[in-house]
One Martini backbone bead per residue (centre of mass of N, CA, C, O) as a GRO file, in nm:
protein
   77
    1MET     BB    1  -0.829  -0.257   1.744
    2ARG     BB    2  -0.830  -0.107   2.008
    3THR     BB    3  -0.825   0.177   1.889
    4VAL     BB    4  -1.095   0.159   1.748
    5LEU     BB    5  -1.258   0.124   2.011
    6THR     BB    6  -1.148   0.357   2.205
    7LYS     BB    7  -1.211   0.582   1.957
    8SER     BB    8  -1.466   0.519   1.787
    9LEU     BB    9  -1.409   0.402   1.520
   10GLN     BB   10  -1.462   0.387   1.166
   11ILE     BB   11  -1.516   0.133   0.922
   12ARG     BB   12  -1.515   0.183   0.559
   13GLY     BB   13  -1.603   0.074   0.277
   14PHE     BB   14  -1.508   0.107  -0.081
   15ILE     BB   15  -1.557   0.232  -0.405
   16GLN     BB   16  -1.378   0.412  -0.615
   17ARG     BB   17  -1.609   0.510  -0.817
   18GLU     BB   18  -1.760   0.684  -0.600
   19PHE     BB   19  -1.483   0.896  -0.629
   20ALA     BB   20  -1.409   0.993  -0.925
   21SER     BB   21  -1.450   1.311  -0.899
   22GLN     BB   22  -1.182   1.314  -0.682
   23ARG     BB   23  -0.918   1.202  -0.807
   24ASP     BB   24  -0.743   1.446  -0.897
   25ARG     BB   25  -0.727   1.579  -0.622
   26PHE     BB   26  -0.594   1.345  -0.477
   27TYR     BB   27  -0.335   1.323  -0.646
   28ASN     BB   28  -0.235   1.605  -0.579
   29GLU     BB   29  -0.234   1.585  -0.267
   30ALA     BB   30  -0.071   1.320  -0.231
   31SER     BB   31   0.186   1.419  -0.370
   32GLU     BB   32   0.244   1.637  -0.161
   33TRP     BB   33   0.257   1.457   0.089
   34LEU     BB   34   0.493   1.285  -0.007
   35ALA     BB   35   0.701   1.517  -0.050
   36ARG     BB   36   0.664   1.608   0.272
   37GLY     BB   37   0.614   1.334   0.452
   38GLN     BB   38   0.293   1.292   0.536
   39LEU     BB   39   0.309   1.035   0.349
   40ARG     BB   40   0.329   0.689   0.407
   41TYR     BB   41   0.493   0.385   0.301
   42ARG     BB   42   0.503   0.029   0.245
   43GLU     BB   43   0.757  -0.209   0.144
   44ASP     BB   44   0.803  -0.533   0.006
   45ILE     BB   45   1.113  -0.654  -0.118
   46VAL     BB   46   1.169  -0.905  -0.366
   47ASP     BB   47   1.423  -1.087  -0.505
   48GLY     BB   48   1.322  -1.260  -0.754
   49LEU     BB   49   1.123  -1.489  -0.915
   50GLU     BB   50   1.205  -1.740  -0.738
   51ASN     BB   51   1.064  -1.587  -0.471
   52ALA     BB   52   0.754  -1.557  -0.524
   53PRO     BB   53   0.611  -1.796  -0.386
   54GLU     BB   54   0.699  -1.726  -0.094
   55ALA     BB   55   0.588  -1.439  -0.094
   56PHE     BB   56   0.290  -1.515  -0.146
   57ILE     BB   57   0.254  -1.683   0.104
   58GLY     BB   58   0.321  -1.455   0.300
   59LEU     BB   59   0.086  -1.279   0.216
   60LEU     BB   60  -0.140  -1.484   0.299
   61GLN     BB   61  -0.007  -1.492   0.608
   62GLY     BB   62   0.085  -1.189   0.697
   63ARG     BB   63   0.418  -1.117   0.668
   64ASN     BB   64   0.364  -0.848   0.550
   65PHE     BB   65   0.429  -0.497   0.467
   66GLY     BB   66   0.240  -0.378   0.261
   67LYS     BB   67   0.370  -0.378  -0.037
   68LEU     BB   68   0.430  -0.631  -0.270
   69VAL     BB   69   0.752  -0.677  -0.431
   70ILE     BB   70   0.880  -0.809  -0.736
   71ARG     BB   71   1.211  -0.818  -0.831
   72VAL     BB   72   1.345  -0.890  -1.168
   73ALA     BB   73   1.504  -0.609  -1.201
   74SER     BB   74   1.713  -0.374  -1.239
   75ASP     BB   75   1.777  -0.062  -1.276
   76ALA     BB   76   1.876   0.108  -1.587
   77ALA     BB   77   1.911   0.425  -1.500
   0.00000   0.00000   0.00000
């Protein structure tokens, strides 16, 4: 939050459908950014459906970083 204040940044919420006309362009550009490593994301992966309740509680308490994923089966590929 300090960075937001010291750099006079603005935070603005939005509804995705407001930008529906730009969706395809975004998907194309974001895919390229991901491929080049210019856009990064974080996932918290928890193995096993039996661990989902604890993971969900952690999500509500802010203990995770990025997207929370409950892996219920390994990749069969």
